[in-house]
N, C-alpha and C positions, 0 to 999 in steps of 0.2 A: 350308059349313064352321062346324062346332060351337066355338061359344066357351063358357067357363063360367068364372064369379067365384065363385070358393069365398075365403068371409069366413066371419070370428067372429059380427060386429055391422054391422048394415046402417048403416054409419057415413055423414056425410053425402058421404065421397068415396065411398064406392061405391056410392052414390044420382046420383053426377054421371058415372059410369063407365057407369048401364044409359042415364042418359038422355044422354051421348056416342053409346052403342052403336044403340038406339032411334033417334038424329037420322042414323043411317047407315045405317039398314036392316038393322040387325046384330041376329041375336037371342043373346042374351049370359045363356046358365042360372045362375039363382041356386042355388048350394049353401053351405049352411049346414055348415060343419067338420066339428060333430058328427053328422050325418045322413052320415058316411060310415063304413064299416067294411071298408076294401082287405084282398083278402088279400096276403099276402104273397108268394105266386109269378106275382104280375099280375094278379087277377083280381080284380070287384068295385067297380071304378072304371068313372063314367059317360064314354060311348065320346064323346071329344072330341078338337080339331086341336091345340089352345091351351088352356091354362089361365092367368089372372089368380089369383094369390095373393096374398089380405091378410086373413089368418088370424094367431092371438095364435103366437110366434115357436115357441112349441115344439109348436105341433101345425104350423105351418106346414113346418117343417125336414120331418116326414117324411111328410105329405102330398108334396110335392113332389119327393120323393126317388121314393115308390111311382110317381106319374105318369113322370115320368123313366124309371125303367126299365121302364119301357112305349110309348118313343118319345114322347110325349107334352111336347112344348117348356112349361116356364112361366116365367113371368115374375114374380120375378124367378127364378132360377136357384137349386139348389141349393147350388152353389161361393159365389156373392154373397151370399144370405143368411148361410149357418155365418159366415162374416167378416164380415158388417156386423153382425149381429146381436149380436156378442160386442167391444167396447168396445176391449178389451187386443185380439184381431186384428185390428181395422179400424189402430189405431196402429203397430202390426207392418208391415200390409201399405203403409201412407202412409209409414211412415221406410224400410222400403226400398225406394218408389221415391223415395225424397229428395224428399219435399214437406215441408213446412212444418209443424210440431205444435208445441205445445204439451209443456214437459217432464214426462216420463212414466216413473211406475216402476211394477214388479207387487213386492209382497211376499206370502207366505205363510204368515205370523205376525204375532201384535202386537208384537213385536219387530223385527222388521224391517221391518215397517210405521212404527214410529214413527222409527227409522231411514231410512227414505225420505221421510217427510214433512220431517226434519229437513234430509237434501239439497236435495229442492224448495226449501226455506221456506216459512215461514208470514208469510199464511197459505195453507192450503192448503184440498184440494178431494179427496174419498174418494167416490167411484162403483162401485154395484155394474158387474162387467162386462156383465151384460143386463142390460137395464132400459130404462125410453124418457119422456119426455115430464117430465124432471128429478125422476122419483120418487126417495126415498135417495140422493139427493147431497146429500152435508151438507159446509159452508165451517168450516174448523176454526182458530181464530186462534191457538191457543197448544198446549203439549203438554196443558194440564192437560183443554180439548175433545178434543183428537185419542182422547187412550185414553177419555175416554167414550165416544168413537161406537164406537172399536175393540171396546170391549170389551163393547157393545151387538151388533155384529154377531158377537162371540162366541156371542154366546147364542141367534143365527137358526139355524134348522136348515139351509139349503139350503145346499149346499155352496159356491155362489156365491158365498157372502160370508166366505169362508176367502182369497178370494181377493181380495187390495185393490189397486184402482188406484187409485195417486195420483198426482194431476195438479197443476202450479203454478196457484194462482190469476190468473188474465191478467186484468188491470183493462183494464176494455173500455170505450168511449164510449156508456154505458147502451142498449148494441145488440148484437146481433150480425145476420149473416148468413144466410139459410138459400136456396139457390139449387137451384132444382129439376134433373135432368140427364134428360133423354129420349134413349136411345141415346148421338150423337154431338153432340147440341144441347143449352145452357144454355137451359131454355126462359124460366125466370123467375126471377127473385132481387126478394126482398124484405130489407132492414131490419125485426130484430124487436124492439120499444121496448122494456123494461123499466116496468113499472109502480111501481117500487122495491124490485122482489123481484132479487138475485144473478141469478139464472137468470133466460134470456132467452125460456123455452119460452110458444108461444101457450098451451099447456094449462095454464102456472102466470100465467097474464093477461096475457103481453104484447100488444103490438100491432101492427100488419105497416103499413110504409110501403112502396112502390118502392124500389128500390133498381138503380141503372144496371150493368148487365153490363159493364164497361170488358174492354177486351182481356186485361190482367192477372187478373181475375175469372175469364172464361171459360177462359183458359190452366190457372191452380189447379183451377176444377171437373171439368174434361175430364180431364187428368192425375190425382187424383184417384180420380174414375170408374174410370177404365183400371186404377188400380190393384186394386180390389176385384173388377174383372171387369166392368164396365161394366152395365147394363142402365135402369131409372126408380130414381132413387137422390136423396134430398134431401143436400144437401152442407153441413153448419154449419160457419160460418167467424166466427173473432174477429178483427177489428182491434184489434192491439196496437203497443205501439212496437216491435216487431222486424219490424213488418208486419203482414200475413195470416197468421192459424195455420189449419190445418184442425182444428176440432174432434172431431166425429165424421160418419159417412154411415149414413141412414137406409136400411133395402132396402124399409120398407113405408111411403113418404112417406105422411103428413099434408099436404095440398096446399089446405084450405078456406082458409086463412088467407090463401096464397099467391094463390088465386084471387081473395078480396076486393080485394088489395091491389093488384092487377096489372091482373084483367081476362083474365090469358090462360085458353085453352080445354086446363088441362094435363090434364084427364080425355080429351080429344079430343086430343092428341098422345100420351100412353101408348096409347087404344086403336089408332092409325095405326100407333106402332112396332109394336105385337104381331102386328098382321096385318102388317108387314112380316115378320115373322119367321116369321111363319105361311106366308109364299106363299114363304119360303126366299132 
């Protein structure tokens, strides 16, 4: 069996996947995504039986679709990536499955965005629909701050800045929960404790501590994963005065922090799951 790891950067997570493959006596071909130039009639791709895709979102969608059109399974699938890579589509999928989410509105003009913020109440959070690691998130405490952020977004060229994802600001106990789901198992969970920043991303300096996987947390994570199509996913959850709320789902989950916090062999779990798919 020929397995491939397609990536943009050789991150710690990708190194862990390569090490897990070596420990299992598997060859995992390293493929940098910028070296690929597939023929859109289904030619020009390396001959593989299964692909682990860990590229940047824009490249990942197209590369995944090209492999899938030739019958090669990809972890995660194009369908899952399409939903999880877009915060609005993720929230829609979660809400459709009747899962608890923060109050969220979409707007498509500055005027309607200000009205949406007023509906959720100040402070509120403005997010780009596409993005990760807490980049370009803004917490706005009043209308003056909101208008400044919205005017700035209006001047940016990308179409995604013309879609305004407005979310209530959820008071958290200085932390959130990152749970990692692989197939039908919640393999580990950690608290991401803020270092004083209102954002609790590890990329923003948050530290990780083990989090008990309670029956409530497990059920919520598995239902959330199912709502977006399943696979290998990072589920981000807020603890609120209304109970647990599902904030986001990551399809190319970074798990270095979770491994450090819990000791779980996440890379091995992902690889075993991928092999189970390849074996049918």
